SENUFI-980743 format. One record per atom (N, C-alpha, C): x, y, z; residue in one letter. Coordinates in pm, whole numbers, plus 50000, padded with zeros to 5 digits. Example, Ala and Ser with C-alpha at 12.3 -4.5 7.8 and 13.67 -1.06 7.14 Angstrom:
BEGIN
513194943150780a/512304955050780a/513204967050780a/512854977550708s/513674989450714s/512905000350787s/
END
This chain:
BEGIN
503765363751090m/503665349651124m/505035343151142m/505275336651252t/506575330551282t/506815318051196t/508105314051196g/508445302051118g/507695289951165g/507495288751299t/506795277051358t/505355277451314t/504745289251312e/503295290751272e/503215286951122e/504165291151041r/504075287750899r/504215272750878r/505095266150956t/505225251750946t/503925244550982t/503335249151095r/502095242651136r/501005244351031r/500955256450973r/499915258850876r/500145250450756r/501355248750710t/501715240450590t/501245226050620t/501625221050738r/501215207050771r/499695205450776r/498965215850825w/497555214750833w/496945214750697w/497495223750602v/496955224250467v/497205210850398v/498405205850409a/498775193250342a/497895182150396a/497745181450529g/496925170450588g/495445171850549g/494905184150537s/493575186150499s/493355182450348s/494365185250263a/494265181250124a/494145165750110a/494975158450182v/494945144150181v/493575138650233v/493135144950341a/491865140950404a/490685142250305a/490685153950238l/489615156250139l/489715147250019l/490935143949981a/491115134249870a/490545120849906a/490815116450024v/490315103550076v/488735103950080v/488195115050128l/486725116150147l/486055114950002l/486525122849904f/485965122649775f/486185109749701f/487355103949717a/487625090649657a/486685079949706a/486495080049839g/485675070549905g/484245071449852g/483755083349837a/482395085249786a/482225080749641a/483325083749565a/483275079849423a/483285065549394a/483755057549488t/483825042949469t/482455035449472t/481515042249535v/480165035349545v/479555032649412v/479485043149323a/478915041249193a/479785031749106a/481045033449121s/482005025349043s/481845010549072s/481785007149196a/481744993049233a/480434986849196a/479304994949209r/478004989649167r/477964987349022r/478474997048946d/478404996248796d/479184984548749d/480274981348813d/481124970748770d/480674956748820d/479604955948895g/479194943648955g/480064941249082g/479554944349192a/480404945049311a/480764931949365a/481394923849279g/481924911349327g/481074899749292g/481684888149271e/480954876249236e/481084865449346e/481794868549452h/481974859249564h/480884860949660h/480104849949698v/479134850949801v/479544840749906v/479464845450037s/479894837350137s/478944825550160s/479484814450224a/478634803050257a/477544806550351a/477854816450432a/476864820350528a/475654827650467a/475784831350339g/474634837150276g/474654852550267g/475744858250234s/475804872550212s/474944876250093s/474534888850088a/473704894249982a/474314891449843a/473504886949746p/474064884549614p/474804896549561p/475904894749496g/476694905649443g/477634912449545g/477644907749662t/478514913049769t/479674902549797t/480924907349785p/482094898749818p/481904893549963p/482324881049979a/482384874850113a/483464880950198a/483284880750328t/484304887250417t/485634880650399t/485674867750359d/486904860650344d/487404859550198d/486804867950118s/487164867949971s/488484875549949s/489004873549830a/490244881249789a/489934896249786a/488704899549735d/488304913749723d/488424920649857d/487804914249955a/487694920550090a/489134920850154a/489804908850143g/491094907850204g/492114917750148g/492064919250018f/493014929249956f/492624943750007f/491334946850005a/490954960450047a/491414962750193a/491294953250279r/491764955350418r/493234956750428r/493914947150365d/495384946550385d/496084957950316d/495644961750194m/496344972750121m/495964985850190m/494854986950253a/494594999450321a/495545001150440a/495934990750505v/496874991350617v/498244994550564v/498554987050450h/499884988950385h/500065003450337h/499035008850273h/499105022550226h/499245032750341h/498565030250448q/498625039450558q/500055042150609q/500855031350610q/502225033150654q/503055040750546q/502785038650424a/503445046250319a/503205061450333a/501915065050361v/501575078950390v/502315084450504v/502315076150617e/503035080050734e/504495082950711e/505185073950644m/506575075750614m/506905087350530m/505945090050435s/506135101550339s/506035114750411s/505135115750506f/505045128050585f/506175129750681f/506715118350735i/507845119650821i/509035125450742i/509335120350625v/510515125150554v/510315139050505v/509145143850478r/508935157650438r/509375167550554r/509265162050675d/509675171150790d/511125169350822d/511835159250759r/513225155850800r/514225160650693r/513805165550582t/514685170350476t/514195182450407t/515105190150354r/514745201850273r/514895199250127r/515265187350089d/515505184349946d/514145184549874d/514025193249782e/512675194849722e/512265182749632e/513255175849570d/512915164449491d/512315153249578d/512965150349695v/512455140449787v/511135144449841v/511055157049883r/509795162049940r/508635161249843r/508865164749716r/507815164249616r/507435149249593r/508465140749577f/508215126249553f/507375120449668f/507765123749791a/507045118449910a/505635123549910a/505415135949879y/504035141249880y/503165133849775y/503785131449657d/503045125149553d/502595111249601d/503475103349668i/503165090449718i/502045091349821i/502255101149915a/501275102550027a/499835105949967a/499825115149871n/498555118949816n/497875107249733n/498715100449656t/498175089249576t/497695077849663t/498505073649766q/498135062749842q/497035065449938q/496945077849989a/495745081550070a/494495081349989a/494525085549863n/493405084949777n/492965070549750n/493905061849720q/493595047749698q/493135040949822q/493655044649933r/493155039150062r/491685043150086r/491365055250054g/490015059150063g/489035051049977g/489515047649859m/488715039449767m/488515025649829m/489545019449882l/489485005749940l/488545005350059l/488655015250143l/487775015350260l/486355019150220l/486205026750111g/484875029550063g/484165016950014g/484935008849945w/484354995449899w/483914986750020w/484704986450123l/484334978450239l/483074984050303l/482894996750304d/481665002850358d/480494999250265d/480715000350134l/479644997050040l/479204982250056l/480174974050076w/479834959350089w/479334955950235w/479364965650322e/479024963350464e/479894952850533e/481134952950498l/482074943250557l/482954950150657l/483484943650759p/484344949650857p/485674953350797p/486244963950847k/487524968650802k/488684960850861k/488404953650962v/489284944351034v/488664931051052v/489414920551005s/488834907151016s/489574899451132s/488884898051240a/489504892351360a/490044878151337a/489414870951258g/489824856651244g/490664853351128g/491164864251057q/491984861050930q/493344867350943q/494324860050914e/495684865150913e/495884874450796e/496724885250808p/497044893250699p/497534885150578p/497044888250459m/497464881450333m/497004867150321m/496184862350415a/495724848050397a/494974846550271a/494354856850221w/493514856250095w/494454853649974w/495744855249987m/496694852449879m/497214838249875m/496794830449966a/497374816049973a/497014809049844a/498044802849788g/497884795249667g/497774803849539g/498064816849552q/497964825849438q/498744820949316q/499964816349345h/500804812749228h/500854797549199h/499924790349261a/499774776049230a/499564774449081a/500354765549019g/500044763348877g/500884772248791g/501524782948842h/502374791048760h/503684783748728h/504214785648610d/505504778448579d/506654786448638d/507794780948631m/509024787248688m/509364800348626m/509114801948493d/509314814648427d/508564825948489d/507304822648521d/506464832848594d/507104836748721d/507574826748795m/508114829548931m/509394837548920m/510184835848812d/511434843148798d/511214857348768d/510024861448726g/509774875148688g/509004882848797g/509064878948921m/508244884449023m/509014895949095m/509654904749022d/510254916649075d/511134913749200d/511754901549211g/512614898749320g/511894895549449g/510614894049443m/509834892049563m/510094878849637m/510634868949557e/510864856249621e/511934856449723e/512764867249726g/513864868649815g/513464876149946g/512234881249957m/511854889050075m/511684879650195m/512334884050306e/512284875550427e/510884874450482e/510584862450536g/509344860850606g/508184856050526g/508394855750383m/507234851550298m/507404836650277m/506174830950269s/506024816650244s/504744813950173s/504884811650044g/503654809049968g/502914821349934g/503514833049954h/502854845449919h/501484847149978h/501274843950101g/500044845150160g/499884837050289g/499654843550398g/499434835650522g/500704830750586g/501904833150524g/503114827450579g/504034837850637g/503674850250619y/504584861650672y/504494862450820y/505624863450881q/505734863851028q/505774878651070q/504714883451118a/504664897451166a/505644899451282a/506324910651280h/507364913351382h/507554928451395h/507674932751517d/508014946951546d/507154956851467d/505854953151459g/504954962451400g/504874961451242g/505714952551184s/505664950151043s/504664938251019s/503474941950969l/502384932150964l/502404924050828l/503024929950725m/502994924050593m/504324926650524m/504674918450422p/505894920250352p/506084935350302p/507314940350320g/507604953350271g/507334964350379g/506554961550474m/506244971550578m/507464973850669m/507704986250699a/508774990450794a/508414985550939a/509434982751014t/509174979451155t/509094992451237t/508644990451359r/508645002451447r/510105008151467r/510984999251478t/512395003651492t/512865011951378t/512535007351260e/512915014951135e/512195028251128e/510925029251166l/510205041651163l/510835051451265l/511265045651378g/511905054051480g/513235060051427g/513985052151346r/515225056651289r/514925067651188r/513885065851115l/513525076151010l/513125089351082l/512365088551191r/512015100551262r/513205108251322r/514295100751351e/515455106451410e/516475111251311e/516355105951186a/517355109551090a/516985123751026a/517965129450956s/517805142450893s/518585143350767s/518195152850680g/518945155350559g/519165142950470g/520375141350419k/520715130450326k/520445117150391k/520725115450521q/520475102850594q/519055099150586q/518155108750612a/516715106050609a/516255102750470a/516835109950377e/516385107650232e/516725093150191e/517945088750225i/518345075250186i/517525064850255i/517375066150385l/516575056350460l/515115055750412l/514525067650384y/513165067850334y/513095060550197y/513965063350108l/513925057149974l/514185042149982l/515025037850076q/515205023650089q/513985016450152q/513425022850256l/512215017250318l/511065017250219l/510915028050144m/509785028350045m/509995018849931m/511245016349895t/511505006249793t/511054992249842t/511364988249960d/510874975950018d/509384975750021d/508794987250067h/507394988650082h/506674986149949h/507224992549839h/506614991149710h/506694976749660h/507844969649685k/508004956049646k/506864947149708k/506674949249838g/505604941149902g/504214945149845g/504004957949822g/502754962249767g/502444957249630g/503494957149550i/503404952149411i/502884937449409i/503524929149497d/503084915049502d/501644913149551d/501274921349650m/499864920749693m/498874925449581m/499264935949511a/498374940849403a/498264930749290a/499394923849263r/499344913249159r/498384901949205r/498404899949336g/497504889449386g/496054892749362g/495694905549385c/494304910249360c/493974910249211c/494964914249132a/494714914248984a/494384899548938a/494994889649003d/494714875648970d/493424870349031d/493164874549157l/492164867449237l/490864875049257l/490914888149259c/489774896149287c/488664894549176c/487434896549215a/486344895149123a/485694908549080a/485874918549164v/485354932549132v/486194938649030v/485634941448910k/486414946948801k/487134959848837k/486444969148907a/487004981948943a/488184979549033a/488084969849123e/489174967149218e/490384960549146e/490124951849052k/491184946048967k/491904956348890k/491134966448836r/491814976848762r/492704985548851r/492184988448972l/492914996349066l/494224989449103l/494134975749128a/495294968249161a/496314968049058a/495884966348930q/496834966848823q/497494980448804q/496744991248829s/497305004348823s/498325006348928s/498165000349047m/499185001149154m/500424993949112m/500294982849047v/501504975348994v/502254984048900v/501554989548800d/502244997248700d/502925009748758d/502215017048847a/502725029848897a/503895027348992a/503745017049074q/504825014949173q/506095008749109q/505955001649006r/507124996748925r/507855009248879r/507165018748823s/507805030848771s/508475038548885s/507845039049000e/508415046349119e/509625038649169e/509655025349159l/510895018049198l/512045022549116l/511875024048987d/513035029148904d/513425043248948d/512465051848974a/512775065749012a/513545065349151a/513175056649244m/513775056249367m/515225050849359m/515405041149271a/516755035549247a/517685046749194a/517155054649109q/518025065449054q/518275076249163q/517295079249249m/517495089349349m/518525084049451m/518445071449479l/519415065949574l/520855066049514l/520925062749384a/522295063349321a/522865077549324a/521985087649304e/522455101349310e/522985105249447e/522595097649550r/523025100049689r/524075090049733r/524655082749634g/525695073249666g/525205060949743g/523955057149719a/523365045949794a/522685037049696a/522065025849752a/521375016049663a/520235010449747a/519305003949685p/518224997049759p/518864985849849p/518184982349958r/518714972750050r/518684958649978r/519544949550022g/519584936649956g/518334928249979g/
END
């Protein structure tokens, strides 16, 4: 077997593993969401009792975080092809596997609720509008530095999508192009910086669901995202420091 064939086989096996994880995770969410009471929001149009409305925080978070996670998976597989550093490759694969699994759960809930995976009339993150209303300034000071992210206004509905970046933390098409062209240490640093930004945006969204979502299983998932990604932020800061770099300002 040639080196090219081995590489293709490795990519196929990795991609298949992630696809299977998504499939099983999506199936597992059906019983979980039902047992937890699949939401308490009912739309004014008269959705079935127990089903979140299409404009609810539950549905909005599921849609938006599925898109957000998909880019993290994409970036992680890009860097695995652009570096031979086993620490970065292993870290990237863990993120890809975890976020593909969670994405499957989110899309599985939307299927269960018979809600569209894309809401034509709703801006990304509009469900977060007013999330922090009533919080005191001490709460705002502890928001993982999210208040400094460009384009955010009111943490929902105010982000200006640009160059393929649909939500806070998401890389632009230009940045993804740079990642695809980089290699070795340069690719490692750029990936870790982009993923750091990505996690900061994801953490803020997940905190929004933990505050606003009604489905207990979804709230638990959101809080687990906050906890895990905070830990990964620390790990990425250390990996950047080892490479003589730091997170972007």
